[in-house]
C-alpha positions, 0 to 999 in steps of 0.5 A: 454478488456485488456489481464493480465498485460496490467494495466502496460501500464496505470502505465507507463503514468506519464503525462496524454495526453491532459489535457488542457481545452481551455477555461482556460486563465490567468487573473490578471497577471498570467502567461500562459506558451506558446511556447515563454517560455523555461526552464532554469537550471544552465549549472552545474545541476547535473543529478537529476536536469536535469531529473526533467527539461526534465520531466517538459518539457515533461509534458507541451508537453504531458499534455498541448500541449505546447512546450518549450525550454530546456537551461542552463545558466552559470548565473542562478541568472540572469536568476531568475532575468529577466522577460524574460518568464523563468521557472527556476529550481535551488537549494539554492546553486545556488540561495542563495539569494531565498532559503536562509531560506529552511533548509529540504532537499526536502523543496523549495521556488517557485515565480511565476509572469507574465513573470518568474516562479522560483523553488529554491529547498533546494537540487536537491530533492527539485527542482524537488518537486517543478517542481512536485507542478507546474505540481499539480497545472496546472493539477487542473487548467487543463491548462499551467496557475499558480496563482502569488505566493511566496510560500515555502513549505516542507515536513512532513514526510521523508522517505516516503517508498513504494514497487513497484506496477508494479511488485515484486521488479520491478521498471521501470523508469516510475514508479520510476518517478510516485512514486517521483511525489506522495511525495515518497522519497524512495522504497524497495528491498526484499534482500536475497543476493547480487544481489539476491531477492526472484524472482531471480537477480537484479543489485542493484547498477543499482537500486540505480543508476536510483532510484537517477535520481528520488530522491528515496533512496533504503531500504533493506527489510531484507530476509537475514538469521541470523543462528548465536547468536551474543555470537557465536564464529563465529558471527561476521564473520557470519553476515559480510559473509551476511549483511556486503557482501550486503552493501560492494557490495552495500554501497548506500543502504540507509538502511535496514528494519528489522521485526522478520519473516523476519530475525529471529536469534536463541535467547537465551530468554527463552520465545521463542524456541530459533530456527528459525521457520523453524527449529522447528522439524516437529514432535513436538509441539511448545508451545512457539513462535519462536524468530521472533514473540517475543520481545527477551531480546537479540534483542539489541544485535543482532542489535548492532552486525549488525548495526556495520557490516553494517556501517562499509560500510555505515556509514550513514545507517538506521537500522530500526527494526520493531516490527510487529510480537510481538505487541500481547505480554505484554505491559512490555516485548515490552517496556523492549525492547524498552528501551534497544534498541541502541540509532543509530536505528530507531524504526518502529511500525504498526500503527493501528495493535492489537487493541481490538474493540467492534462490538455490544456485542462481541470483534474483535482484529485489524489484519494486515492491515486495514483501517477500524481502523484509529489508532493509536492503544494502541500498537503504542501509548505505544512504540511511548511514549518510543521512544520519551522518549529515543530520538529514530526516530520513523516510522510508517507502515501506509499503505497510499500508498493506499493500505491494506490487506482489499482487496487483489487484488485491485490497491487502496482503494478508501475511501478518508474520512478515509483516511483522518482520518488516515492522520490526525492522522499520523500528530498527532502523529508527534506532539505528538511522533516525527513521522518521516517516514512512510512505506506506502505500503508492497508488495501489492504495490503502484498505483497512485490515486486520494487517492495518491493525497490526501496524498500528499497535507496531507504531505506537509505544506502549503497545501489546506484542505482535503475538498478543495483538494477533490473538486478540484480534483473532478471538474478535473476529472469528470467535474464541472456538476459531481464533486458533485455525484462524491463527494457524491460517495466517501463519501458513499465509506468512510462509508462502510469501516467503517463498515468493520471487520478485521479478520484474516479469511477473510484477509487470505480467501475471502477479500484476492482474492475476488469472486474466492474465492471457496466455500468448503463443505468437505475434500477428504477422501484422499488429501489436501483441494481445492487449487487455481491455482497459478503462479509459479513464484509468491513469495507466490501465493496460499499459503496465501490464506486458502481455507477451511474457519473457523473462527480463534481463538485468545484468545485476541477476541470473539469465531468465532461463537459468532462474526459471525452473528455481521460481518455478519451485519456489512458486510451488511451495508458495501455493502449497502454504496458501492452499494449506492456509486456505483450508485452515481459514475454511475450518475456522469459518465452520466454527465461526459465530454467524454474525462475524462470518461475513468479514472472514468469507471476504478474508478468504476470497482474497487468500483463494484469489492469491492462490489462483495467481500463483497458478497463473503464474505457474501455468505461465512460466510453463507455457513460456518453457514449452512454447520456447521448446515448440518454436525451435523444434524441427521434428514434427513428432516432437513438436506435436507432442509438445503442442499436446502439452501446451494444450492440456496447460491451457485447459488447466489455465481456463479452468483456473480462470473460471473458477476466479470468477466466483470469487470476483463476482462476490467481492468487486475489490479483487480485480481492481486497482486505483491506477489501472481500474478494473483488469481482473473483473468476471469480463476481463476473466471471460476475455482471458478464457476467450482469448486462450481459446482462440489460440487453442481453435486458431493458432494452434490449428494453423501451426498444425497445418504448417507441421503437416506441410512439412510431413508432405515435404518429407 
């Protein structure tokens, strides 16, 4: 059993201990690193390269049980040329003869023969990535053995940005190191003011210092308030006192991410309210969108003022403008804005969102964020085309850190086949529209997994194919005998996610928290609807969980009453495939060597938790249907029969929640999300069980009394 937050201990293990398979030996001139080898770097090596060398030394010691020396030399070229059992880490500046053809930051060339391994990076970041590549190869080989090679590799996307999976805006060194190993090159921090995040104080310059040691940039995710229009007399001074103040205090921030809902301003666009959302009078109906939810014609003016203010302190700052909030708006309004944007900003567009999808005879809208729809959606495609025409740098919100809002409280979505389809679509967007950078997670964070490994392989050239990489990972993690069954499990799971139907009511409801989601019968006469317990220090807590379940209507999709049976059928198919995959993985674990079984057991727990979340969502939809019938049924006998059906359904959901408790007790990451904190730990599941029992014991009893009174009158 794990206590809450024990998952952080696992997150901080960057190099897994004792990965070495003693049976594996070098063949045909391959080098086998032993204790008479040494890691060598130039005596003028900078902090990042020094850190990478120490990391490689620790990897060999921790994962491969080999202790090697770490040395510096005044003649790195001589060390790289000799065959003296050396592992050299250097840059093209130090080894121009070897790295002269390297042209892109983080790219590298690796030369391996029997007595020499040389990693030459375009820059320090490239050398570090080359070192991590050696780790990847040795992990797959399960030995400190490398094939003879001369390979040059380069990344296909930069930046690859992610939020912390350790805790909201919290980045311990080990987590930064793990992110760098996964090929991520930038992190994001929510910023309200200088050294202030939504959770309180953080030394931003110190965060930048530590991130640099791992080759990571730091982006501001803006939570700064914008109360003035650019035309206002004090606008320039005002924005200098907000954005200017932040970048003056921390000029090494790589850039800023601007999204409407977090940093809207009082636009003069007549299609909006012209006021910030929080300033709209509560007693007045809002018939127009707030400026943060519309492609306002004066956003370009606001961006020019902001970019000038920020770049006065950091001339190279990346100004990322994300159109997430108005992807629903008419195409002509959206593209008119893109055509008017300043050329020196970066456009970010969500990859799969807002797409209308036909399921059977009804239409659903692809809500944020989901893996069920690979993308690109028409919203992304239309804006990407204009960005290409204008020569504006293009980023995508891709979620390829391994998680979306499909399931709110799991570490990653174990659907490799579907992730591969997303990777392929993003690479095609790179070819078609010049897509260059990715935002790979939101505040639900990033978790290292076999999915993040597959993502890393996909985003570098050259790399093995998806099928080759998946097979190698399966063999490494489950052993040769169990690997085919593990791949069968992954295949079934990858099919399951294609039956997921993304809806707002589900993603803000049962899929957000899983089996701790309550079954609400009726609101009390006085008071609010049922609220889930929430941590006081959480950024969102229970604010982004809607407990009184109701299909949410949208003019772009079919009515909820028409959609719900289609959704139930689709989720039934999804559950079947998830449980089929869980069965394959259970069989695989029975054949897995004992030293590999722990990680596989955690993976099975994720699969089982997902299945239980699907079951909860099915139950919630069935509960809504029965409740809707019951509350409009005047016949006492029919109403009593409906109550009995609801009771039976409630008992099934209680059993589902009870069966989830061992899963979250075994894995403390299940049931937690950085911005909500714990919402589905054992305590929350017991709360939900008590809530449902209260409905059965109290609310149903009262309803029966009212039905009996109807009988008396009759």
